[in-house]
MARVEX-121116 format. One record per residue: y negated, z negated, x negated of N, C-alpha, C in turn; residue in three letters. Coordinates in steps of 0.05 Angstrom, whole numbers, plus 5000, padded with zeros to 4 digits. Each point is the difference from the previous one (the first is absolute). Layout:
# residues N
YZXYZXYZXALA/...
# end
This chain:
# residues 379
489745745392501650245004502450004981MET/502150145009502350054983500450304997LYS/500350094975500450284995502850054991ALA/501350205012502650094991499650254982LEU/501049994976499650234981502850124995ILE/500250255008502650144996499850164974ILE/501649924981500150134974499049824978GLY/501749964979499349834978499450154975GLY/498850245003499150144976497249914991GLY/498750164985497449924988498049955022ILE/499850175020498049965021500649765017GLY/502649975008500749775017499649744986GLY/500649984974499649754986497049944996LEU/498550214994497149964997498749905025THR/500550135022498749915025500949725008VAL/502549934995500949735006498549794984ALA/499850054974498549824983497149985009VAL/498850235006497250005009499649855026ALA/501850045019499849865026500349704996LEU/502049924984500549724996497649864987GLN/498750144982497649894987497749985020GLN/500050155021498049995021500749795021GLN/502249864997500949805019501550105023GLY/501050254999501550125021503049994993ILE/501649905018502949994995501250284998GLU/501450054979501150274996502849984989ALA/501850155012502850014992500850294994HIS/501450044978500950264991503050035006VAL/500750225012502850065007500850264985TYR/501949964981500850224983502950075005GLU/500650265002502750095006502049934978ALA/499250034975501949954978500649704998ALA/502349944988500749724997498949894974ASP/498550174984498649914976497750204996ALA/497949914987497750184994500850184977LEU/500850245006500950194980497750204994ARG/499450054975497950194994500850285007PRO/498250165010500450285006498050164984VAL/500950174982498250174985499649914971GLY/501249784992500049914972497349904990ALA/498050174997497449924990497850075020GLY/497749894995497750065018497449944984ILE/498050155007497349934991498749825020TRP/498549804990498249845016497250074990VAL/498750195013497450104990497749805006PRO/497750084990497649835001499549905029THR/500150185019499349925028502149805011ASN/502550034992502049815009499649734987ALA/499350004974499549744987497549865012LEU/498150165009497749875014500949875026GLN/501950135014501149895024501649744994ALA/501650024979501749764993498249774990LEU/497750074988498249794991499049835024ALA/499850125023499249855024502149795007ARG/502550054991502249815006500649824976LEU/498550034978500549844976502450094985GLY/500850255003502650094988499650224978LEU/497650094995499650224981500949934972SER/499449754991500749924973503149974997GLU/501349905021502949974999501350274998ALA/499050205015501250264999499550134972VAL/497649984990499450114974501749884978ALA/500649745002501749874980502950095000ALA/500850125022502850105003500350294993GLN/497850144993500250284994498450074975GLY/499350264997498650104977497350115010ILE/497749874993497450115006499650264985PRO/499150215013499750264988497250054991LEU/499750164978497450074990499150285008ALA/502050175007499350285007502350125015ALA/499350205016501950185013499550284990ILE/502150134989499750264988501650215015GLN/498950235003501450235012500150224979LEU/502450114995500350214981501950215009GLN/500050234987501850225006502649964984THR/502150145008502549994986499650104971LYS/498150184996499550114973498449804983GLU/499049785012498649804984497149985003GLY/498750185015497149995004499249785019GLY/498049844993499049795017498250125021ILE/500649955025498450105022497949805009LEU/500649754999498149805010500949724989GLU/498049844994500449724992498249825017THR/501349825015498449815016499849754983ILE/497549934993499449764984500149755017ASP/502249864999500249765017498549764988LEU/499150024975498349794990497250025013GLN/499150245005497550045015500449895028TRP/502350075013500649905027499949705000VAL/501349874981500049714999497249884997GLN/498450134983497349904996498350035026ALA/500650215015498550065024500949845024GLU/502749965003501149875024501349734995PHE/500349934975501249744994503050004995GLY/501350225005502950014997500850284990TYR/502250014985501250254992502350065019THR/501950164991502550055015502349864985THR/501749875015502349864988502650155007VAL/501550064979502750135004502049775000SER/501749995021501749775004502650095013ILE/502249864994502550045014499649905029HIS/500950165019499649935028501249725007ARG/502249944988501349745006498249774993ALA/498650024977498349784992497549985018ARG/499050225009497849995019500849875026LEU/502450075010501049875024500449704996GLN/500949924976500549724995497449845001GLN/497850124989497449865001499149975029VAL/500250215015499149985028501849815016LEU/502650024998501849835015499649714992ALA/499449954974499649734991497549875011GLY/498150165011497649895011500349935030ALA/502350075012500549945028500649705004LEU/499449905023500849735007503149995003ARG/501249784992502949985002501050035029PRO/502250145002501250045027498850215017GLY/498350174988498750215016500950284993THR/501950024981501250264994502949995009LEU/500650185019502750005013501450264992HIS/502149974984501550234990502450065018LEU/501050254998502350085016499350025030GLY/497550075006499250025028498950285005ARG/501850185007499250285005499050035029ARG/497550095002498850035027501150255013CYS/500949975025501150235015498250075023THR/498149835007498250075022497949785004GLY/498050075015497849805006499350035030ILE/498949795010499049995028497549845001GLY/498150085016497549855002499249985029GLN/498549795006498949945026497249884996ASP/498649945022497349904997499849744983PRO/502149844998499949754987500950004971ASP/501550214992501150004973501850244995GLY/501449994978501750214991502649894989VAL/502250145004502649914990501250214982SER/501449914979501550184983503049935003ALA/501750215001502849975004501550104975TYR/502049854992501450064974502950065005PHE/501250144980502750105004502149785000ASP/499349764992501949785001499949855027ASP/498550115019499949895027497749805004GLY/498649934978497849815002497450145008SER/498049845005497450115006497949804991ASP/497550094999497749834993497750085018ALA/498249815004497750045018497549904987ARG/497850155005497449924990497850125016GLY/497649964992497750115014499350284991GLU/501150084976499550274990502250084981MET/500350264995502150104983498850214981LEU/500749984975499150204980502450164991VAL/499850265003502150184991499450084971GLY/501449884981499850074972502750094989ALA/501450155017502850074994500350284989ASP/498050104985500450234984499750275014GLY/500650214984499550275009501850085024ILE/502349885003501750065023500049765019ARG/497649915007499549765015501350005028SER/501549795006501049965027497849925018THR/498149854991497749915017498350245007VAL/499550184980498450245007501450185019ARG/502650034998501550165018499849905029ALA/499849735003499749885026497250065011HIS/498049994984497250045009499450305003LEU/500750154980499250284999502450184994PHE/501750045019502550154994499550294992PRO/497650105005499450284993499350034970GLU/499649784985499250014972502250154984ALA/499150164981501850164984499449984970ARG/502250004984499750014971499750294991LEU/498750044977499650274988501350004972ARG/501850194995501250014974498150164981TYR/499649904977498150124981501050244985SER/502750045002501250214983500949904973GLY/499749734996500849884975501749765004GLN/502049974982501649764999499449874974THR/500449744998499149854976502249824989CYS/500750044975501749814985498249784989TYR/501049755001498649774988502049844984ARG/499049894978501849854984498649804982GLY/501649824988499149814981501450054973ILE/498550064980501150054973499949744984ALA/502249924988500149754984499150064972ARG/497450034996498950074974497149935000THR/498750044977497149974998498750274995ASN/497650035010498450234994498849984972LEU/499350234988498549994975497549835004PRO/499149874979497949805002497550115014ALA/499250244994497650115012500250065030GLY/502550015010500450065028500649745017LEU/500349784987500849765014498149935023HIS/497350024996498249945022499150245016PRO/501650225000499250255012502150085021VAL/499150115022501750155018499550294996CYS/502150154994499750294995501750155020ARG/498950225010501450185017499950284989GLU/502350134998500250274988500750205022VAL/498450215002500550215020501350244988TRP/502250105013501450234990500950195021GLY/498250075019500750195021501749875022GLY/502550065002501749895021500949714994GLU/499449904977500849734992497749854988SER/499949745006498149824987501549764989ARG/498749864982501249754990497849814992PHE/500249755011498049804993501349754992GLY/498549834985501249754990497849804993PHE/500849755000498349784990501849764995SER/499349844980501549764994499549805022ALA/502149855007499849785020500749734987THR/500950004975500749764987501150064972GLY/500949794986501350044974502650155004ALA/500450224985502350175001500650075029GLU/497950085015500350085028497850205006GLU/500950255006498150215006500850125027VAL/498150005019500550135026499350304997TYR/501750175010499350285000500750135028TRP/498550215006500450155025500050294994PHE/501750155014500450294994500250165026ALA/497750085011500150175024500850294994PRO/501650125016500850284997499950145026VAL/499350265000500050165024502950065008SER/500749935024502850035009500249965030ALA/502050115013500449945029500649705004PRO/499549905023500649725006503049965002ALA/500849754995502849935003501850054976GLY/498850044977501650044976501549744992GLN/502450024991501549774991499649964970ALA/499649754990499549964972502450044982PRO/502449995011502450024984500749734988GLY/502449974990501049754989498449924975LYS/499450204983498549954976497850224998ASP/497649945009497950215000498650034973PRO/500649834980498650004975500450274985VAL/502450114997500350254985498450235013PRO/500050025027498550215013497049964996ALA/499149755000497149954995499350074971LEU/501849934982499550064972499850304996ALA/501650165013499950294998497450115012ALA/499249895023497650095014497549954983ARG/499949774987497649924986500250024969TYR/501950164990500450024972497650134985ARG/498450175015497750124987497549845004GLU/500149785013497749835003499549844974PHE/497549944994499549864975501149715000PRO/500449904976500849724998497649825009GLU/500649775012502649875000501750065025PRO/499550225014501450055025503050024996VAL/501050174982503050014996501149734991PRO/498549864983501049744991500249805023ALA/498150005018500149825023502450055018LEU/500650265005502350075016502649904986ILE/500150054973502349914985500549704999GLY/497849855004500249715000500449875027ALA/500750175020500349915027502950005008THR/500949785012502849995010500250145027ARG/502250135005500350145026499549825024PRO/500849754999499749825023497049925004GLU/498350064981497249945002498350235010ASP/501350225009498650235010500250015031VAL/497750045013499950035029499050285006LEU/500650105024499150265009498949975028LEU/497550085004498749975026498550255007THR/500550125023498350225010497249905006ASP/498050164993497249925003498950105027LEU/499849815019498850065026497349865003HIS/498450095018497949835010500150015030ASP/498149865013500049985029497750165011LEU/500650185018497850155013498049805012ALA/497450034995498149795007500149915029PRO/500049745004500049885027497149985009LEU/499750015027497349975012499249715001ALA/502049825001499449725001502349844988ARG/499449744993501949834986501149785017TYR/499249985025500849765015500350085030TRP/501449825014500450035028500749725011GLN/498349905018500449735011499849794979GLY/502249854997500149784980501550084975ARG/500350254995501650104977498250184983VAL/500149964974498450164982501750084976VAL/499350234988501450114977498349974975LEU/501449984977498650014974501850124979LEU/498850084978501550124978501350265007GLY/502450054989501350265006500750045029ASP/500349795015500550035029497650135014ALA/497649964989497650115012499150264987ALA/500350024973498850234986501550064974HIS/502650045002501650064977498850244985ALA/499849984974498950224984501950064977MET/499850244989501550074976498849844977THR/501549954978499249814979498150124980PRO/498850235005498650144979497449874991ASN/498849835016497749854992500649714991LEU/502649935003500749724994498849805018GLY/499650085026498549835018501649905024GLN/502550065002501549925024500149695003GLY/501049864979500149715001497249885001GLY/498150124986497349905000498750005028ALA/500550225015498950015027501349805018GLN/502649944996501349805016498849724994ALA/499349954975498749754993497249985012MET/498550224998497450005013500249955030GLU/502050135012500549965029500449705006ASP/501849874984500749735006497649814999GLY/498450034979497649834998498050055022VAL/499550265005498150075021500849905028ALA/502650045006501049915026499749705004LEU/500749854979499949715002497149915003ALA/498150134987497249925002499050055029ARG/500850225012499250065027501249815020GLN/502549924996501349825018498849724998LEU/498949934976498849744997497349985014ALA/498950235008497350005011500049995031ARG/502450035012500150005029502749905010THR/500049885024502649915011501350235017SER/498750235001501050225015501350204981ASP/502750014999501350184981499250295004PRO/499750095025499450285004497250084989THR/498149825002497450054988500250014970LEU/501649824988500450014971501450264992ALA/502050085015501450254993498150245001PHE/498250005020498150225003498250014976HIS/498949774992498249994977501550084974ARG/502449914998501750074976500450304999TYR/500650125022500450295000497550154993GLN/497749915010497550134993499549984970GLN/500749784989499549954971501950154982GLN/502550025008502150104982500750295004ARG/500050105025501150265006498650234984LEU/497350014999498750234986500850014970PRO/500149784987500650004971503050074996ARG/501749895015502950064997500550295006ALA/498850105021500550295007499050184978ARG/497749944988499050164978501850004976ARG/501149774994501849984977502750135004LEU/501049995025502450155007499750294994VAL/497850125008499550284996499550074971GLN/498549834986499550054972502649994984GLN/501749815006502549974986501850245005SER/500150095025501650235007499150254984TRP/497450054999499150244987500249984970TRP/499849764989500449974971502850074993LEU/501949915016502850074995500550305001GLY/498750145018500350295002498850144976GLN/497649914992498650124977501649954975VAL/501349774997501549934976502450184996ALA/501050125022502550154999499550305004HIS/497650094994499550295002501950164982LEU/501050225011501950164985498850234984ARG/498250175012498950224985498449904975PRO/500550134978498749924975497050025002ARG/499050215013497150035000498749785017TRP/501349915021498949785016500149744984LEU/502149964985500249764983497850004979ARG/499550244988497950034980497249935012TYR/499550115024497449955013499749705007ALA/502249885009500049715007499449844975ARG/501450074978499649844975497250024990ASN/498850245000497350034990498049855017ARG/500550005026498249855018500149704994LEU/502449894996500249724994498749934973LEU/500350184980498949954974496950015000GLN/498950165019497150035001498749805019TRP/501649835013498949815019498049824986LEU/497449995008498149834987500749715003PRO/499349844980500749725000498849855023GLU/497550075008498849865023501550055026ASN/501150245003501650055024502749864999LEU/501249994977502549854997499649705006ALA/497849894991499549725005499349955029ARG/498750195013499449975028502650005016ALA/501950174992502650015013501549744997ARG/499949894975501349744995498749785017SER/497450015002498649795015500950015030ALA/500250245011500950025028502849905003ALA/501850064981502849925002500349704997LEU/498449884982500449724993498249805015TYR/498650105020498349825016501549945026THR/501149775004501749945023498449975026PRO/501350055022498849965027501249745011ALA/498849784993501049745008498249865021LEU/
# end
C-alpha cells in the first residue's frame, strides 16, 4: 500500500514514521516550503511519550527538551490550587512530561522519515477517490496517487472540508498569546510548569531549554483581535499584578517572538473516515489547549492508525477499527478541555472562590485517578 499524508505537522509526521516502520510506503505533503513551528512551545505528556516509545523516539524527544517534575496551578494572588506530581506519574507509567520547542520536536520526527518522503511546498487543494485508490491535487498543478489518504492538515483541514463540509469550529471566547522568553527560570521552577489563573486572564510557562522559556497567555476576548506591531507593552500592563516571574518573562520576550491565536475546537464529528480517506489530529478532533493534549492525541492517532493498517490489507476495515479505538477518548478530551477553559476564566468572584476551594479539597486519590485516565493512551 501507499499512503498519502496531507500535512507535515506533528500528527502527519508521526503517522508517516509509524507507517514506514510497519513497512507501508508513506509520503508527507506539506503546504509550507519549510517546516516552520507554530505555537513556539509544546508539552509532550506521558501518554504521547508512550506512543513515541513505540517508534523508538521517546528518548530523542526527551533529550531535546526539559523533563518536568510537576505541574502547578495557582491563583494570581499566589495561592496554590493544585500540584500534579509528575514524578509519581513517571514511576507509574514510565514517562514524565517533556517541555520542548515545537521546532525541535518536528526535527526529531522529520529526521526519522525515510529520505525523499517529505514533500514541501505542496498545498493540497482537493482530493478524489475511486474503488482502486485516491488522488491528491496540489496548487502547483501536480498530483499524487495512493491506496489511501490521511488528512493531517490541521484545524482548518482541506481534507475534512471535502469529506464533511458540515463540520464547524467553535470559538471558546478566548484568544491566546504565546511567546518565547530568552531567559532562565528561577532554579526551583526550572523543572516545573506553572499556570496562574486571574479571572479573565491566565498565564502559564515552562522552560524548554537553556535561556528559553515558553509561555502562553489566554485572555477572554472576541475573536479576530490583532496583536499589534509590538504586543509586549500591552501584555506587560495586563499582567503587571501577576506574581513573578510572569512580568519578568514578558519583559524578556522580543515582539517578533509573540504569536496570537484564537482558541477554537471542532464540534465533535460522528466519524473520522470515508472511503479511502481518514482524518487524524486536529483535522479529526481539534481541541482547546487547556489539557496540553492536542499534539499528544495526534501522536496517539498516528501510532494507532499505523498499527491497524498493519493488521489488514483493507484500509476501510483498518479505518473503522481506528475510529472505534480513538473516537471515544478524543471526544472526551475535547469536552474536558473546553470546560476547563471555561472554568479557568470564571468572572464572578464568588464562583472563582468556590472553584478554588473545590480544587484545593480534591483528594489525592481522585487527582491520581484523573492523571491515570489522562496519561493512559489508546493505542
